[in-house]
C-alpha positions in Angstrom: -23.9 -42.3 -22.6 -26.4 -40.5 -20.5 -29.9 -41.9 -21.1 -32.6 -39.2 -21.2 -35.4 -41.7 -21.3 -36.2 -45.2 -20.3 -39.0 -47.2 -21.7 -42.2 -46.8 -19.7 -45.1 -44.5 -19.4 -45.0 -40.8 -19.0 -47.5 -38.6 -17.3 -50.0 -37.2 -19.7 -49.6 -33.5 -19.1 -49.6 -32.2 -22.7 -46.8 -30.7 -24.8 -45.3 -27.6 -23.2 -42.8 -25.0 -24.4 -40.3 -26.8 -22.2 -40.8 -30.0 -24.2 -40.4 -28.2 -27.5 -37.1 -26.7 -26.4 -35.9 -30.0 -25.0 -36.5 -31.8 -28.3 -35.5 -29.0 -30.6 -33.8 -25.8 -29.5 -31.7 -27.1 -26.7 -30.3 -30.0 -28.7 -29.3 -27.6 -31.4 -27.7 -25.4 -28.7 -25.6 -28.4 -27.5 -27.6 -29.1 -24.4 -29.4 -32.4 -24.5 -30.4 -33.1 -20.9 -31.2 -30.1 -18.7 -34.6 -31.5 -17.8 -32.8 -34.2 -15.7 -31.7 -31.5 -13.3 -35.1 -30.5 -12.0 -35.3 -32.6 -8.9 -31.7 -32.5 -7.6 -32.4 -31.9 -4.0 -30.1 -31.3 -1.1 -28.9 -34.1 1.1 -30.3 -34.7 4.6 -28.4 -33.8 7.7 -30.2 -36.0 10.3 -29.0 -39.5 9.4 -25.9 -41.5 9.9 -25.4 -42.2 6.2 -24.9 -39.3 3.8 -24.9 -41.6 0.8 -25.6 -45.1 -0.4 -23.9 -47.3 -2.9 -26.1 -50.1 -4.1 -24.3 -52.9 -5.9 -26.9 -54.9 -7.9 -25.6 -58.2 -9.1 -28.3 -58.9 -11.7 -28.8 -62.5 -12.7 -28.9 -63.8 -9.1 -25.8 -65.0 -7.3 -26.0 -68.4 -5.6 -26.2 -68.0 -1.9 -24.4 -71.2 -1.4 -21.3 -70.0 -3.2 -21.2 -66.5 -1.7 -22.6 -65.5 1.7 -24.3 -68.6 3.0 -22.2 -71.8 2.4 -23.7 -75.1 3.4 -20.6 -77.3 4.0 -22.6 -80.2 5.7 -25.2 -80.5 2.9 -24.9 -83.1 0.2 -22.6 -82.4 -2.7 -25.4 -81.6 -5.2 -26.5 -78.9 -2.8 -23.3 -77.4 -1.4 -21.5 -77.3 -4.8 -17.8 -77.6 -5.4 -16.6 -74.7 -3.2 -15.8 -74.8 0.5 -16.3 -72.1 3.2 -13.4 -70.1 4.5 -12.8 -68.3 7.8 -13.2 -64.5 8.0 -12.2 -61.6 10.3 -15.1 -62.7 12.5 -14.5 -66.1 14.3 -17.2 -68.6 13.4 -18.7 -66.5 10.6 -17.8 -68.1 7.3 -18.3 -67.2 3.6 -17.4 -69.0 0.4 -13.8 -69.5 -0.6 -14.5 -67.6 -3.8 -14.4 -64.4 -1.8 -10.9 -64.3 -0.3 -10.4 -60.6 -0.6 -13.7 -59.9 1.1 -13.1 -62.3 4.0 -10.8 -59.9 6.0 -13.6 -57.3 5.8 -16.5 -59.4 7.1 -16.2 -57.5 10.4 -17.7 -54.6 8.5 -20.6 -56.6 7.0 -24.0 -57.5 8.2 -25.1 -60.6 6.2 -28.9 -60.9 5.7 -29.2 -64.7 5.1 -33.0 -64.9 4.9 -34.1 -62.4 2.3 -37.1 -63.6 0.4 -39.2 -62.3 -2.6 -41.1 -65.6 -3.2 -40.7 -64.8 -6.9 -38.6 -66.8 -9.4 -38.7 -64.4 -12.4 -35.9 -62.0 -13.1 -38.2 -59.1 -14.1 -40.9 -59.3 -11.4 -38.6 -60.3 -8.6 -36.2 -57.5 -9.6 -39.0 -55.1 -9.5 -39.8 -56.1 -6.0 -36.2 -55.7 -4.9 -35.8 -52.3 -6.5 -39.1 -50.8 -5.4 -40.1 -52.7 -2.2 -43.5 -53.4 -3.8 -44.4 -56.9 -5.1 -45.1 -57.2 -8.8 -48.7 -57.9 -9.8 -48.8 -60.8 -10.7 -45.7 -62.5 -9.4 -43.4 -64.8 -11.4 -43.7 -62.9 -14.6 -40.7 -62.9 -16.9 -39.9 -60.3 -19.5 -42.2 -57.9 -17.8 -41.9 -54.3 -18.8 -42.6 -51.0 -16.9 -46.2 -49.8 -16.8 -49.3 -49.8 -14.5 -50.0 -51.4 -12.2 -46.3 -52.1 -11.8 -45.2 -48.5 -11.9 -44.0 -47.8 -8.4 -40.8 -45.6 -8.0 -37.6 -47.3 -7.1 -35.5 -46.4 -4.0 -33.4 -43.9 -5.9 -36.5 -42.1 -7.0 -37.9 -42.1 -3.5 -34.7 -40.5 -2.2 -35.0 -37.8 -4.8 -38.7 -37.3 -4.0 -38.3 -37.1 -0.3 -35.4 -34.7 -0.5 -37.2 -32.6 -3.1 -40.2 -32.2 -0.9 -38.1 -31.7 2.2 -40.0 -30.3 5.1 -43.2 -30.3 3.2 -43.3 -34.1 3.2 -45.9 -35.4 5.7 -44.3 -37.6 8.3 -46.6 -40.2 9.7 -46.5 -41.6 13.2 -44.1 -44.5 13.6 -42.5 -46.4 16.4 -39.3 -46.4 14.3 -36.9 -43.9 15.9 -35.0 -41.6 13.6 -31.2 -42.1 13.2 -28.9 -40.0 15.3 -27.3 -37.1 13.5 -23.7 -37.2 12.5 -21.7 -35.4 15.2 -20.3 -32.1 13.9 -22.5 -32.0 10.9 -25.2 -29.3 10.6 -26.8 -27.1 8.0 -27.9 -28.0 4.5 -25.1 -28.9 2.1 -25.7 -27.7 -1.4 -25.0 -29.5 -4.7 -22.0 -27.5 -5.6 -21.2 -30.1 -8.3 -24.7 -29.8 -9.8 -25.0 -33.6 -9.8 -28.4 -35.2 -8.9 -29.3 -37.1 -5.8 -29.5 -40.5 -7.5 -27.6 -42.1 -10.3 -27.5 -45.5 -12.1 -24.6 -46.9 -14.0 -23.0 -48.3 -16.2 -26.1 -49.7 -17.9 -29.8 -50.4 -17.4 -31.1 -53.9 -16.6 -32.6 -55.9 -19.4 -33.3 -59.5 -20.2 -32.0 -61.6 -23.1 -34.9 -60.6 -25.3 -34.1 -56.9 -24.7 -37.0 -56.3 -22.4 -36.3 -53.6 -19.8 -37.1 -54.5 -16.2 -39.8 -52.5 -14.4 -38.7 -50.7 -11.2 -35.7 -48.9 -12.5 -37.2 -45.4 -12.7 -39.6 -43.1 -10.9 -42.7 -44.7 -12.4 -45.9 -42.7 -11.8 -43.9 -39.9 -10.2 -42.6 -38.9 -13.7 -39.4 -38.6 -15.5 -38.1 -35.6 -13.5 -37.6 -37.8 -10.5 -35.8 -40.6 -12.3 -32.3 -41.5 -11.1 -30.0 -40.4 -13.9 -28.8 -43.3 -16.1 -25.2 -43.0 -17.2 -24.3 -45.6 -19.9 -20.7 -46.4 -20.6 -17.8 -48.8 -20.2 -15.6 -47.3 -17.4 -12.9 -49.8 -17.9 -12.4 -49.0 -21.6 -9.5 -46.7 -22.6 -10.5 -43.1 -22.9 -13.8 -43.5 -21.1 -15.7 -40.3 -20.7 -19.3 -39.2 -20.4 -20.2 -37.4 -23.7 -22.6 -35.0 -22.0 -19.7 -33.7 -19.9 -17.6 -33.1 -23.0 -18.0 -29.9 -25.1 -19.2 -30.7 -28.7 -16.4 -30.5 -31.3 -15.9 -26.9 -32.3 -17.7 -25.4 -29.4 -15.4 -23.1 -27.4 -16.3 -21.6 -24.0 -16.9 -18.3 -25.7 -19.3 -19.9 -28.2 -21.1 -21.7 -25.4 -21.5 -18.4 -23.7 -23.1 -16.9 -26.8 -25.5 -19.8 -27.0 -26.5 -19.3 -23.4 -27.1 -15.6 -24.2 -29.3 -16.6 -27.2 -31.3 -19.0 -25.1 -31.8 -16.3 -22.5 -33.3 -14.0 -25.2 -35.6 -16.9 -26.3 -36.8 -17.3 -22.7 -37.5 -13.6 -22.5 -39.6 -13.7 -25.7 -41.7 -16.6 -24.3 -42.0 -15.2 -20.8 -44.6 -12.7 -21.8 -46.8 -15.5 -23.0 -46.2 -17.9 -20.2 -47.5 -16.8 -16.8 -47.4 -20.2 -15.1 -43.9 -20.0 -13.7 -42.5 -22.7 -15.9 -40.2 -20.3 -17.7 -38.6 -19.2 -14.5 -38.0 -22.8 -13.5 -36.7 -23.7 -16.9 -34.3 -20.8 -16.8 -32.8 -22.0 -13.6 -32.5 -25.6 -14.9 -30.9 -24.4 -18.1 -28.3 -22.3 -16.2 -27.4 -25.4 -14.2 -27.0 -27.4 -17.4 -24.6 -24.8 -18.7 -22.8 -24.8 -15.4 -22.4 -28.5 -15.6 -20.9 -28.3 -19.1 -18.4 -25.7 -17.9 -18.0 -27.0 -14.4 -14.8 -28.6 -13.5 -16.1 -30.5 -10.4 -19.0 -32.2 -12.2 -16.7 -33.4 -15.0 -13.9 -34.4 -12.7 -16.3 -36.7 -10.8 -16.4 -38.9 -13.9 -12.7 -38.7 -14.7 -11.2 -42.0 -13.6 -7.9 -41.0 -15.0 -7.5 -38.8 -11.9 -7.2 -41.9 -9.8 -3.7 -43.3 -9.3 -3.1 -46.5 -11.3 -2.6 -48.4 -8.1 -6.1 -47.5 -6.9 -7.7 -48.5 -10.3 -5.8 -51.7 -10.2 -7.1 -52.4 -6.6 -10.7 -52.2 -7.8 -9.8 -54.3 -10.9 -9.8 -53.2 -14.5 -13.1 -54.9 -15.2 -16.3 -52.9 -16.1 -17.8 -53.7 -12.8 -14.6 -52.8 -10.8 -14.2 -49.5 -12.5 -18.0 -48.8 -12.1 -17.6 -49.3 -8.4 -14.7 -46.9 -8.3 -16.8 -44.4 -10.2 -19.5 -44.8 -7.6 -17.1 -43.9 -4.8 -16.1 -40.8 -6.8 -19.7 -39.8 -7.3 -20.6 -40.1 -3.6 -17.6 -38.0 -2.8 -18.9 -35.4 -5.3 -22.3 -35.2 -3.5 -24.5 -37.9 -5.1 -26.7 -39.5 -2.5 -27.5 -42.8 -4.0 -25.5 -44.6 -6.7 -26.8 -47.9 -8.1 -24.1 -49.9 -9.8 -25.6 -52.7 -12.0 -23.5 -55.6 -13.0 -22.3 -54.9 -16.5 -23.9 -56.9 -19.3 -21.8 -56.8 -22.4 -22.3 -58.3 -25.8 -20.1 -61.3 -25.1 -22.3 -62.6 -22.3 -23.5 -66.2 -23.0 -27.2 -66.3 -23.7 -27.8 -69.4 -21.5 -26.0 -67.9 -18.5 -25.6 -64.1 -18.7 -24.3 -62.1 -15.8 -24.9 -64.1 -12.6 -27.7 -66.1 -14.2 -25.7 -69.4 -13.8 -28.0 -72.0 -15.3 -25.0 -73.8 -16.9 -21.5 -74.7 -15.6 -21.9 -72.6 -12.6 -18.6 -73.5 -10.9 -16.5 -72.6 -13.9 -18.2 -69.3 -14.5 -18.1 -68.4 -10.8 -14.4 -69.0 -10.4 -13.2 -67.5 -13.7 -15.6 -64.6 -14.5 -18.0 -63.6 -11.7 -16.5 -64.0 -8.3 -13.0 -62.7 -8.9 -14.3 -59.4 -10.3 -16.9 -58.9 -7.6 -14.6 -60.0 -4.7 -11.8 -57.6 -5.8 -14.0 -54.6 -6.4 -16.2 -55.1 -3.2 -13.2 -55.5 -0.9 -11.5 -52.5 -2.5 -14.6 -50.4 -2.0 -14.8 -51.3 1.7 -11.1 -50.7 2.3 -11.1 -47.5 0.3 -14.1 -46.0 2.1 -12.6 -46.9 5.4 -9.2 -45.3 4.6 -10.9 -42.1 3.4 -13.1 -41.9 6.5 -16.2 -42.3 4.4 -17.4 -45.8 5.5 -19.3 -44.6 8.5 -21.4 -42.2 6.4 -21.7 -44.4 3.3 -24.2 -47.3 3.3 -23.1 -50.1 1.0 -25.7 -52.6 -0.1 -24.9 -55.7 -2.2 -28.1 -57.2 -3.5 -29.7 -58.9 -6.5 -33.2 -59.9 -7.7 -33.0 -63.4 -6.1 -30.7 -66.4 -5.4 -30.3 -69.8 -6.9 -32.0 -73.2 -6.4 -30.6 -75.3 -3.6 -29.9 -78.3 -5.9 -27.7 -78.3 -8.9 -29.5 -79.0 -12.2 -28.5 -81.5 -14.9 -26.3 -78.8 -16.6 -24.1 -78.2 -13.6 -25.9 -75.0 -12.8 -28.6 -73.6 -10.6 -31.9 -72.0 -11.6 -33.9 -69.1 -10.3 -34.8 -69.1 -6.6 -36.8 -66.3 -4.8 -37.8 -68.1 -1.5 -34.4 -67.3 0.2 -31.1 -65.6 -0.7 -28.6 -63.3 0.9 -27.9 -59.5 0.9 -24.8 -57.9 2.4 -24.8 -54.5 4.1 -21.9 -52.3 5.4 -21.1 -48.8 6.6 -23.7 -46.1 7.1 -24.7 -47.1 10.6 -24.6 -50.8 10.0 -23.2 -52.9 12.8 -20.7 -55.3 11.1 -19.5 -58.7 11.9 -22.8 -60.5 12.1 -25.3 -62.6 10.2 -28.9 -61.7 10.6 -31.4 -64.5 9.9 -30.7 -68.0 8.6 -31.8 -70.2 5.8 -32.6 -73.9 6.4 -29.9 -76.6 6.1 -29.9 -76.6 2.3 -30.5 -72.9 1.6 -34.0 -73.4 0.3 -36.3 -71.6 2.7 -36.0 -69.0 5.5 -35.4 -70.5 8.9 -35.4 -67.4 11.0 -35.1 -63.6 10.6 -36.9 -63.4 7.3 -36.4 -60.1 5.5 -38.7 -58.8 2.7 -37.7 -56.3 0.1 -39.8 -53.6 1.7 -37.8 -54.1 4.9 -34.6 -53.5 2.9 -36.1 -50.3 1.4 -37.2 -49.1 4.8 -33.7 -49.7 6.2 -32.0 -47.8 3.3 -34.3 -44.8 3.8 -33.8 -44.9 7.6 -30.0 -45.0 7.3 -30.2 -42.0 4.9 -32.1 -40.0 7.5 -35.7 -40.5 6.2 -38.6 -41.8 8.2 -39.7 -44.8 6.2 -43.3 -43.9 7.1 -42.9 -40.4 5.6 -45.6 -39.7 3.1 -45.2 -38.4 -0.4 -47.9 -37.7 -2.9 -48.7 -39.3 -6.3 -49.8 -37.2 -9.3 -53.4 -37.3 -8.1 -52.4 -35.9 -4.6 -53.0 -39.2 -2.8 -50.6 -39.7 0.2 -48.4 -42.8 0.1 -45.9 -44.1 2.6 -42.3 -44.2 1.4 -42.1 -47.8 2.6 -44.5 -50.4 4.0 -41.6 -52.4 5.5 -39.9 -52.5 8.9 -36.4 -51.2 9.6 -34.0 -54.1 10.3 -32.9 -52.6 13.6 -31.0 -55.8 14.6 -28.2 -54.9 12.1 -27.9 -51.2 13.0 
């Protein structure tokens, strides 16, 4: 279901009439989330990429058995899997990714990404926000100051909300070229927001929610929307896009009229402009409930069975397909988290392969990822969308170079890999390199803030553009450097 709130601090601005209606009246009227619509901004027109799909493989995939095989290293380092050739001569990836190998000509592999942090929560915060956690190496960390910086989806919403009012700082980084034939300002005809997360939030085994998944100190109105669900399950639907039982279109119209009368009653007492803004948001909420396009974006049953099968009938595969539908509907950034279900083993959940790594990789993890990732690249290319859709495959860190005593690998932030495609990325290359055992960066080191800067750049934003915190202090969108070598 759609999450209205994540754990984490809220700005202390008192209780307003808007809050009263959100908690009470609007829920009674069948509208539980119009406040999420406030910052849905238009998309930019001056960047190569119109949208970004961020695949976040939480848990930390081993670089050795994905993008950076080490065939000449000792067995306890290289693991049980061998490299295979790809569409690019001389550029190899692990044999666990046979569907992806023919598409490596579309990929830029960053093989020297580093957080220097070995804890899921704090390293994940760094990767999602581009700001290092204070202090580093803190597991089960929760959101809250000082680790309250907005994630990249929130930055996209903020920059597009402020539009021309954002202060652009001087930078030696050139802006991307506009897409030929594209001009003007496209509107959100679907009513969907600029940034979305699905199909679940990221949490540790103890239930603690990672910091860095929301807008932090910018406030809830800039949060990327969180849609919870199981897209591979039969009859999947988003409850908020389904009319409540017994509520017809006529009845919904009556409720809208009633809410309008309530707004009129309060307007005389509220001269701050909040009511007018709230009216607009509420109308958009009603439009979403009644709008065919917004509901259709989440309707996977509209996809042919052959397409759904291509992505794989796993929760991750169908989530990736849903992401493609959402960017087609106008969403600018979709973050797809690896699905963590109740059947995940507690000692090796998701990609956190501490135990029996080889078996879990070849039976559960790699096949589902490989199928969905390859299908996404092929699908975007066939639809003419790859050039304007940046695809980022990332995680919080990698795995230790040496296997442990339980035939697994442990947390490793010093070096790991990220894959980029589409959206202005020059494919068929590896940027940077790890050392001979995949333990440390050897050349071309990339920090998380550099990745954030590159995503913003590809989406048409100057990474040095300033936004303002709640106290009015100017802050740069990123303190990193654009990775021009892959663009």
